MARKOL-314906 format. One line per 10 residues: their letters; for each residue x, y, z of C-alpha. Coordinates in Angstrom, 2 decimals. Each point is the difference from the previous one (the first is absolute). Layout:
# MARKOL-314906
a	X,Y,Z  ... .
END
This chain:
# MARKOL-314906
xxxxxxxxxx	1.40,-0.12,-27.59  1.00,-1.64,3.27  -2.03,1.25,2.95  1.96,2.09,2.51  0.68,-1.92,3.22  -1.96,1.33,2.96  2.21,1.41,2.75  -0.90,1.36,3.39  1.95,1.48,2.86  -0.82,-0.23,3.69 .
xxxxxxxxxx	1.47,2.71,2.23  0.52,0.42,3.73  1.05,3.53,0.94  1.52,1.15,3.33  -0.33,-0.60,2.98  -0.29,-3.76,0.66  2.73,-1.83,1.92  3.00,0.16,-2.31  1.51,-3.33,1.06  -2.74,-2.26,-1.30 .
xxxxxxxxxx	-1.64,-0.28,-3.42  -3.63,1.02,-0.38  -2.22,-3.04,0.45  -2.80,1.94,-1.68  2.07,0.26,-3.18  1.54,-3.45,0.31  -3.29,-1.82,0.57  -1.84,1.87,-2.75  2.80,-0.46,-2.52  0.22,-3.73,0.69 .
xxxxxxxxxx	-3.76,-0.47,-0.35  -0.26,2.04,-3.21  2.80,-2.03,-1.58  -1.90,-3.23,0.69  -3.22,1.42,-1.47  1.58,1.91,-2.89  3.28,-1.70,-0.94  0.10,2.08,-3.19  0.24,3.26,1.99  3.23,1.63,1.19 .
xxxxxxxxxx	-0.32,1.18,3.60  2.66,2.18,1.62  -0.09,0.83,3.71  1.79,3.27,0.75  1.01,0.44,3.65  0.55,3.73,-0.31  0.22,0.38,3.77  3.29,-1.94,0.09  1.58,2.46,-2.44  -1.03,2.93,2.16 .
xxxxxxxxxx	1.21,-1.75,3.17  3.41,-0.76,-1.50  0.43,3.64,-1.02  -1.14,1.54,3.29  1.83,-2.51,2.15  -1.79,-2.85,1.69  -0.02,1.48,3.52  -1.59,3.27,-1.06  -2.46,-1.80,-2.25  -1.00,-2.35,2.82 .
xxxxxxxxxx	-0.59,2.85,2.46  -2.29,1.70,-2.49  -1.80,-3.21,-0.98  -0.86,-0.76,3.64  -1.90,3.28,0.42  -3.02,0.43,-2.23  -0.27,3.78,0.05  3.67,0.55,-0.80  -0.19,-2.47,-2.86  -3.11,1.56,-1.52 .
xxxxxxxxxx	1.43,3.52,0.42  3.06,-0.54,-2.19  -1.93,-0.69,-3.20  -2.85,2.37,0.94  2.48,2.85,-0.46  0.91,-1.35,-3.45  -3.60,-0.72,-0.95  -1.19,3.49,0.96  3.04,2.32,-0.29  -2.18,3.03,0.75 .
xxxxxxxxxx	-0.50,-1.46,3.48  3.69,-0.61,0.70  0.30,2.45,2.90  -3.08,-1.41,1.75  1.27,-3.55,-0.41  3.52,1.00,1.09  -1.30,1.40,3.30  -2.10,-3.12,0.45  3.02,-2.25,-0.59  2.22,1.92,2.43 .
xxxxxxxxxx	-2.67,-0.23,2.68  -0.18,-3.78,-0.33  3.76,-0.56,-0.45  1.24,1.32,3.32  1.01,-3.47,1.14  2.08,-2.36,-2.10  3.77,-0.22,-0.25  0.16,0.46,-3.75  -3.23,1.85,-0.78  0.78,2.74,2.50 .
xxxxxxxxxx	3.28,0.77,-1.78  -1.54,0.07,-3.48  -1.16,3.22,-1.66  -3.40,-0.46,-1.61  1.02,1.84,-3.16  3.05,-2.24,-0.42  -2.07,-3.13,0.62  -2.70,0.88,-2.54  2.63,1.06,-2.55  1.73,-3.39,0.19 .
xxxxxxxxxx	-3.30,-1.89,-0.07  -1.25,2.01,-2.99  3.22,-0.42,-1.96  0.14,-3.74,0.66  -3.71,-0.54,-0.66  -0.01,1.98,-3.24  3.12,-1.81,-1.19  -1.39,-3.46,0.64  -3.28,0.98,-1.71  1.96,1.30,-3.00 .
xxxxxxxxxx	2.04,-3.22,-0.14  -3.08,-2.18,-0.58  -1.18,-0.44,-3.60  -3.68,0.56,0.81  -0.97,-0.15,-3.68  0.61,-3.78,0.17  -2.78,-0.49,2.52  -3.74,-0.05,-0.51  -0.86,0.03,3.70  1.65,1.25,3.20 .
xxxxxxxxxx	-1.28,-1.17,3.37  0.88,1.73,3.29  -0.25,-1.77,3.35  -0.88,2.61,2.63  -0.04,-0.81,3.70  0.94,1.96,3.12  2.52,2.82,-0.65  -0.23,-0.33,-3.80  -2.83,2.34,-0.95  1.85,3.22,-0.90 .
xxxxxxxxxx	2.97,-1.84,-1.52  -2.26,-2.05,-2.29  -1.96,3.08,-1.05  3.23,1.84,-0.82  1.31,-2.90,-2.10  -3.32,-0.20,-1.84  -0.09,3.75,-0.66  3.51,0.02,-1.47  -0.61,-3.09,-2.12  -3.27,1.31,-1.41 .
xxxxxxxxxx	1.64,3.30,-0.94  2.25,-1.87,-2.39  -2.21,-2.96,-0.93  -3.62,1.12,0.21  -1.30,-3.11,-1.78  1.50,-2.51,2.45  -2.78,-1.63,2.03  0.60,0.53,3.72  -1.58,-2.28,2.61  0.37,0.30,3.76 .
xxxxxxxxxx	-0.90,-2.40,2.78  0.98,-1.09,3.46  -1.36,0.43,3.51  -0.12,3.81,-0.31  -2.74,-0.25,-2.60  -2.07,-2.88,1.36  -3.51,1.44,0.00  1.29,3.57,0.37  -0.48,1.25,-3.56  -2.51,2.84,0.20 .
xxxxxxxxxx	-2.26,1.32,-2.80  2.41,2.86,-0.80  3.18,-2.07,0.01  0.53,-0.03,-3.76  -0.77,3.71,-0.26  2.65,0.76,2.60  2.59,-2.46,-1.35  -0.60,0.04,-3.74  3.32,-1.75,-0.70  -1.36,-3.21,1.56 .
xxxxxxxxxx	-2.04,-2.10,-2.42  -1.31,-2.67,2.37  0.15,-1.30,3.54  0.19,-3.65,1.00  -2.13,-0.31,3.12  1.00,-2.82,2.35  2.11,-3.03,-0.88  1.74,0.50,-3.31  0.58,-3.37,-1.70  -3.39,-0.76,-1.55 .
xxxxxxxxxx	-1.04,3.58,-0.95  3.43,0.81,-1.42  0.12,-3.24,-1.95  -3.36,0.72,-1.62  1.13,3.55,-0.77  3.14,-1.30,-1.71  -2.09,-2.47,-1.96  -2.18,2.82,-1.32  2.93,2.29,-0.83  1.80,-2.77,-1.90 .
xxxxxxxxxx	-2.99,-0.29,-2.29  -1.04,3.65,-0.32  3.18,2.01,0.75  -2.03,2.63,1.83  -2.66,0.69,2.61  -2.70,0.65,-2.57  -2.68,-2.62,0.39  1.36,-1.23,3.33  -2.67,-2.34,1.41  -0.96,0.20,3.69 .
xxxxxxxxxx	2.69,-1.73,2.08  -0.60,-0.69,3.65  2.68,1.82,1.94  0.85,2.48,-2.76  -1.18,3.59,0.42  0.06,2.53,-2.82  -1.46,3.47,-0.43  -2.84,-1.61,-1.97  -0.86,-2.53,2.72  0.04,2.69,2.68 .
xxxxxxxxxx	-2.39,2.17,-2.04  -2.34,-2.90,-0.69  -0.07,-1.56,3.46  1.17,2.82,2.25  2.18,-2.45,1.96  2.98,-2.32,-0.51  -0.66,-3.47,-1.34  0.12,-2.82,2.52  3.08,-2.11,0.58  0.80,-3.06,-2.07 .
xxxxxxxxxx	2.51,-2.28,1.61  1.36,-3.51,-0.29  -1.99,-2.65,1.80  3.05,-2.15,0.69  3.58,1.13,0.45  1.30,-3.32,-1.30  -0.19,1.52,-3.49  2.67,2.55,0.90  3.53,-0.75,-1.19  2.99,1.12,2.12 .
xxxxxxxxxx	0.71,3.75,-0.30  2.42,0.99,-2.74  2.76,2.23,1.41  2.39,-0.23,-2.96  -0.21,3.73,-0.84  0.79,1.08,3.57  3.09,-2.18,0.21  1.16,1.09,-3.44  -0.24,3.62,1.13  1.80,-0.76,3.26 .
xxxxxxxxxx	2.82,-1.70,-1.87  0.41,3.07,-2.23  0.75,2.24,2.99  3.55,0.81,1.04  1.44,-2.66,2.35  -0.28,2.18,3.16  -3.73,0.37,-0.69  -0.72,-3.72,-0.27  -1.39,-2.09,2.84  -1.82,-3.26,0.71 .
xxxxxxxxxx	-3.73,0.79,-0.25  -2.91,-1.45,1.93  -2.48,-2.01,-2.05  -3.66,0.87,0.51  -2.36,-3.00,0.07  -3.65,-0.51,0.85  -1.83,-2.97,1.45  -3.42,1.65,-0.01  -2.04,3.04,-0.93  -2.43,1.77,2.25 .
xxxxxxxxxx	-0.46,-0.60,3.71  -1.92,-2.82,1.66  -0.59,2.20,3.05  -1.59,2.71,-2.13  -3.39,-0.93,-1.44  -3.17,1.79,-1.15  -3.04,0.22,2.27  -3.65,-0.48,-0.95  -0.43,3.77,0.28  2.57,0.51,-2.74 .
xxxxxxxxxx	2.77,1.29,2.24  3.36,-1.63,0.61  0.82,-1.94,3.16  3.67,-0.17,0.85  2.66,2.12,1.65  -1.76,3.34,0.42  2.90,2.08,-1.34  0.91,-2.16,-3.00  -0.65,0.86,-3.65  2.66,-2.26,-1.53 .
xxxxxxxxxx	-2.38,-2.38,-1.76  -2.20,2.30,-2.07  1.41,-1.44,-3.24  -1.13,-3.52,0.91  -3.26,-1.73,0.75  0.22,-2.96,2.35  3.06,-2.01,0.93  1.87,-2.41,-2.27  3.13,-2.06,0.56  2.58,-1.84,-2.01 .
xxxxxxxxxx	0.65,-3.69,0.56  2.94,-0.59,2.42  1.86,-1.93,-2.67  -0.47,2.88,-2.42  1.40,2.49,2.55  3.07,-2.12,0.76  0.53,-0.65,-3.69  -0.11,3.72,-0.81  2.47,0.87,2.74  2.31,-2.80,-1.17 .
xxxxxxxxxx	-0.29,1.21,-3.59  0.51,3.69,0.80  2.97,-0.48,2.33  1.72,-2.32,-2.47  -0.74,2.18,-3.02  1.18,3.27,1.55  2.67,-1.44,2.31  -1.14,1.74,3.17  -1.45,-1.43,3.21  -1.87,2.94,1.58 .
xxxxxxxxxx	-3.79,-0.38,-0.27  -2.78,2.34,1.11  -3.59,-1.21,0.22  -2.26,2.85,-1.13  -3.20,-1.59,1.37  -2.12,2.11,2.31  -0.48,-3.20,1.98  1.42,-3.49,-0.50  -2.40,-2.87,-0.66  -1.49,-1.28,3.24 .
xxxxxxxxxx	-0.38,-3.58,-1.13  3.05,-0.60,-2.21  2.81,1.90,1.72  1.43,-3.05,1.73  0.16,-1.96,-3.24  1.54,2.95,-1.84  2.85,0.35,2.49  0.56,-3.75,0.22  0.43,-0.03,-3.78  2.38,2.96,0.20 .
xxxxxxxxxx	2.09,-1.89,2.56  0.08,-2.85,-2.50  1.63,2.26,-2.62  3.19,-0.09,2.07  0.79,3.63,-0.82  1.27,2.53,2.52  -2.84,2.43,-0.59  -0.32,3.35,1.75  -3.69,0.90,0.14  -2.34,2.76,1.16 .
xxxxxxxxxx	-3.76,-0.16,0.49  -2.89,1.74,1.67  -1.67,-2.35,2.48  -3.00,-0.09,2.30  0.51,0.33,3.75  -1.87,-3.30,0.39  2.74,-1.94,-1.80  0.78,-2.91,2.37  3.49,-0.69,1.29  0.49,-3.30,-1.90 .
xxxxxxxxxx	-0.80,1.79,-3.26  2.42,2.82,0.82  2.63,-2.61,0.71  -0.69,-1.59,-3.38  0.32,3.40,-1.71  3.34,0.61,1.69  1.28,-3.41,-1.09  -1.04,0.81,-3.57  2.00,3.24,0.06  -2.37,2.65,1.32 .
xxxxxxxxxx	2.14,2.70,1.60  -2.23,3.09,0.06  -3.71,0.39,0.61  -2.53,2.75,0.41  -2.61,-1.15,2.49  -3.44,1.59,-0.07  0.34,1.20,3.59  -1.42,3.56,-0.37  -0.94,0.29,3.71  0.90,-1.33,3.44 .
xxxxxxxxxx	-3.39,0.70,1.55  -2.72,-2.62,-0.47  -2.65,2.72,0.19  1.62,1.82,-2.92  0.61,-3.19,-1.95  -3.77,-0.57,0.11  -0.60,3.47,-1.48  2.58,-0.76,-2.68  -1.80,-3.32,-0.63  3.29,-1.89,0.10 .
xxxxxxxxxx	-1.53,-3.10,1.55  2.93,-0.23,2.41  0.87,0.94,3.57  2.95,1.65,1.73  1.14,-3.28,1.52  0.10,-1.63,-3.45  2.08,2.89,-1.33  2.49,-0.29,2.84  0.24,-3.74,-0.55  0.96,0.27,-3.65 .
xxxxxxxxxx	2.42,2.84,0.75  1.70,-2.28,2.52  0.04,-2.90,-2.45  1.61,2.15,-2.71  2.65,1.12,2.48  0.62,-3.63,0.90  0.43,-1.08,-3.60  2.09,3.01,-0.96  -2.69,1.22,-2.42  0.32,3.75,-0.51 .
xxxxxxxxxx	-3.45,1.47,0.56  -0.93,3.30,-1.70  -3.45,0.34,1.56  -1.85,3.29,0.48  -1.96,1.59,2.81  -2.83,2.20,-1.28  -0.47,3.29,1.84  -2.93,2.47,-0.15  -2.56,-2.49,-1.28  -3.38,1.84,-0.04 .
xxxxxxxxxx	-2.20,-1.08,2.86  2.89,-1.25,2.15  -0.13,1.25,3.58  1.93,0.30,3.24  -0.73,-3.62,0.90  1.68,-1.11,-3.24  3.01,2.15,0.86  0.17,-1.31,3.58  -0.13,-3.62,-1.21  2.71,0.75,-2.55 .
xxxxxxxxxx	2.31,1.58,2.56  -0.45,-2.99,2.31  0.75,-2.49,-2.81  3.11,1.95,-0.98  1.48,-0.66,3.44  -0.13,-3.73,-0.75  1.15,0.32,-3.64  3.39,1.57,0.82  2.03,-3.23,-0.58  -1.12,-0.14,-3.64 .
xxxxxxxxxx	0.81,1.96,-3.14  -1.81,3.37,0.23  -3.02,0.76,-2.13  0.01,2.93,-2.39  -2.43,2.83,0.76  -2.18,0.89,-3.00  -2.70,2.63,-0.03  -3.38,-1.14,-1.25  -0.86,1.12,-3.51  -3.39,-0.42,-1.63 .
xxxxxxxxxx	0.03,-2.20,-3.10  -2.58,0.36,-2.75  -2.35,-2.99,0.08  1.09,-1.25,3.43  -2.71,-1.05,2.50  0.59,3.22,1.96  -0.46,2.03,-3.17  -3.15,-1.93,-0.90  -1.60,0.51,3.42  1.61,3.12,1.52 .
xxxxxxxxxx	-2.80,0.70,2.47  0.77,-3.21,1.88  3.44,1.43,0.82  -1.10,3.49,0.98  1.01,1.50,-3.36  -2.12,2.96,-1.11  1.29,0.45,-3.55  2.46,-1.65,-2.42  1.86,1.65,-2.87  3.21,-0.10,-1.99 .
xxxxxxxxxx	3.05,0.51,2.16  0.92,3.74,-0.07  3.54,-0.90,-1.12  -1.37,-0.86,-3.42  -0.94,3.65,-0.32  3.68,0.91,0.23  0.90,-2.43,-2.76  -2.89,0.31,-2.48  -2.03,2.90,-1.39  -3.36,0.64,1.65 .
xxxxxxxxxx	-2.00,-1.17,-3.00  1.51,-3.48,0.48  -0.27,-0.29,3.79  -3.65,1.08,-0.09  -0.88,-2.48,-2.77  1.79,-3.22,0.99  0.24,-2.18,3.07  3.53,-0.89,1.01  1.06,-3.16,1.83  1.21,1.96,3.04 .
xxxxxxxxxx	-2.93,1.74,1.63  -0.43,2.27,3.03  -2.84,0.62,2.41  -1.49,2.38,2.50  -0.53,-1.47,3.45  2.00,-0.49,3.18  3.51,0.65,-1.38  1.07,2.42,2.74  -1.24,-2.32,2.72  1.82,-2.96,-1.55 .
xxxxxxxxxx	3.32,1.81,-0.25  -0.26,1.00,3.63  -0.83,-3.36,1.53  2.63,-1.91,-2.00  2.99,2.18,0.95  0.96,-2.23,2.97  0.10,-3.00,-2.33  2.24,1.84,-2.46  2.38,0.78,2.88  -0.10,-3.60,1.24 .
xxxxxxxxxx	0.79,-1.32,-3.49  3.10,2.20,-0.24  1.18,-1.23,3.41  -0.62,-3.60,-1.08  2.07,0.51,-3.16  2.86,1.50,1.99  -0.02,-2.74,2.65  -0.16,-2.80,-2.58  2.88,1.50,-1.97  2.21,0.38,3.07 .
xxxxxxxxxx	-0.75,-3.47,1.35  0.78,-1.57,-3.37  2.97,2.16,-0.98  2.76,-2.43,0.96  1.04,-2.83,-2.38  -2.25,-3.06,0.30  -1.98,1.28,2.98  -2.23,-2.36,1.94  -3.72,0.82,0.03  -0.97,2.51,2.67 .
xxxxxxxxxx	-2.44,-2.55,1.45  0.80,-3.69,-0.39  -0.02,-3.30,1.85  2.08,-3.15,0.30  -1.71,-3.26,0.84  1.64,-2.29,2.57  -2.62,-2.77,-0.32  -1.11,0.23,3.66  0.49,3.75,0.19  0.02,3.07,-2.22 .
xxxxxxxxxx	2.25,3.09,0.13  -1.29,3.26,-1.46  2.40,2.90,-0.64  -1.44,3.48,-0.29  2.46,2.55,-1.38  -0.83,3.61,0.79  1.22,3.24,-1.57  0.31,1.88,3.27  0.78,-2.58,2.63  1.50,-3.35,0.81 .
xxxxxxxxxx	-1.09,-3.12,-1.85  -2.66,-1.86,1.97  0.03,-3.79,0.35  -3.07,-2.09,0.79  -0.15,-3.73,0.75  -3.19,-2.03,-0.45  -0.19,-3.50,1.42  -2.41,-2.90,-0.42  -3.57,0.94,-0.89  0.91,3.70,-0.35 .
xxxxxxxxxx	2.42,-0.97,-2.76  -2.63,-2.19,-1.67  -2.61,2.78,0.06  2.46,2.47,-1.53  0.84,-2.39,-2.82  -3.69,-0.83,-0.52  -0.72,3.71,-0.48  2.39,0.32,-2.94  -3.33,0.11,-1.80  -2.49,2.31,1.73 .
xxxxxxxxxx	-2.32,-1.96,2.32  -3.03,0.78,2.11  0.06,-0.51,3.76  -2.54,-2.80,-0.43  2.24,-1.81,-2.49  2.96,0.35,2.33  -2.02,-1.27,2.98  -1.22,-3.01,-1.99  3.53,-0.79,-1.16  1.39,0.10,3.55 .
xxxxxxxxxx	-2.83,-1.29,2.25  2.36,-0.84,2.86  0.96,3.67,0.34  -2.62,2.03,1.93  -1.77,2.61,-2.13  0.71,2.84,2.43  3.70,-0.85,-0.15  -0.12,-0.10,-3.80  -1.64,3.44,-0.14  2.46,1.42,2.54 .
xxxxxxxxxx	2.95,-1.34,-2.00  -1.34,1.39,-3.29  -0.62,3.43,1.49  3.50,0.07,1.48  1.52,-0.86,-3.38  -2.04,2.71,-1.71  1.07,2.54,2.62  3.63,-0.81,-0.81  -0.72,0.36,-3.76  0.91,-3.63,-0.55 .
xxxxxxxxxx	-3.52,-0.85,-1.15  -2.73,2.07,-1.65  -3.55,-0.22,1.27  -3.16,0.99,-1.82  -3.54,-0.82,1.08  0.93,-3.20,1.82  2.48,-1.18,-2.61  3.75,-0.23,0.53  3.02,-0.06,-2.31  3.63,-0.73,0.94 .
xxxxxxxx	2.22,2.71,-1.45  3.53,-1.38,0.36  1.73,-1.37,-3.08  1.43,-3.53,0.21  3.74,-0.11,-0.55  -0.52,-3.38,-1.64  -1.83,1.21,-3.08  -2.92,-2.07,-1.19 .
END
């Protein structure tokens, strides 16, 4: 008899961004097909089906708020807790144009009906293995899918993986979630490939040999801890992600539901700023726990990156690209964007970038098609940036904010509030910096949350934290036996919370005023920047538009003009003095202080930065 062909299904449940295919599914599918060409791999983007049914605006509002997203399926997963979850949802849904108008019972009814229907539509008996990718906002939805599938097909092997489960699988995990057969800990390609190789030969988990990165009930009982990661040494062995299933699903939707998606791509894995210390802790941004699934930092070759983007955009006939890297390669970024320019495609790209990204590199990104960025700003006080271990200063942050405004790059950067251990000096520095940042796109206020495995979590005492524990919100979503047995990715702490909320209120108020002023100043069609200059070769004219007052004009002549242009990159007083030796130092200092007083330059510890945007874009 002919041997039955091995088939597996990879699933991404709500609530990822609906308008881009899952790179977790696409990358894993592509790799498995190169290693096991005899295996059928289907990638099911279940979240897109739910989004199309709910409506994209409502889905997006829910997907952007973790607790709302987790609450929807928590009510379905534990129907006996519906009233508790309903109250929780209503408490967190007060703001939001579409969420606020949606009854929780109606929302869960639609989600349940759609989810159950799409589960029933899949011929699960064809598959020997189902793998779930679970990252932020996907925990309860994945568990509900798994529960329903196992009710009907108890013999189907269920594997879960993703950032949610990187090192977080406790000893009781398989007792609490008996429907899950195994967990892939860390990067998925190599462990999952070995698992598929075993299942092709044995058709079951009996006799499964130890696989680095694969955790089962047996391995937990024998070792008491998850197995260590097993990841690829070189990303050159990765083929381009396979998004065929996502685009097939999108094409099957009614015409009003179709759109041009954004393609997710990666140039690297991990973070070169985050690295382990000799003591065994992690050195990097103090709040960050985004790299628990990876060890070290690896990059793709620039030619490989450009080739993948060329291949993906041509294959799927769309030009929007989103880099999913936590940080772009430090060494190869220039070459990557030069190669993208060489493609001669009108790309529209998004990426997260470091605040230390130099202006020439930003310019190169813009030429290649970068239109939106998220800069790792996080703070506008150098004292707080040191506590966050960002490796940057306030003056650097203001410089890149100005450069993005100059290039027309939309910046979605955040400002972290309530960071444990921050003090009134941090707040005072922030408020001062905000006065100089007004010409630029406002930062988004985000409250600090404690991430499992982050440097703060690893060393809480250094930040004045007295105790860490699962965030209390999990207790509204899960039964007590689960919240007392597992560690969740979002943690909470006991410390100086009340003090932090109090001292940061003035900053919250200032951010709202900044948002209002920026919106009003930029409300007219094609508005000029609120602070810009025109160069007249021997002189310089700076225009300073104000929300409540007449526009101010400033003229700089001769050496004053030269100093202002020289400080387009932040400079120390000593550097300025050495550059203009014919200009007396006391006059230089007096000029710089005058410019700072007028909010035309920013000063920080003897360094100065010109704030006006050149009309002639570089």
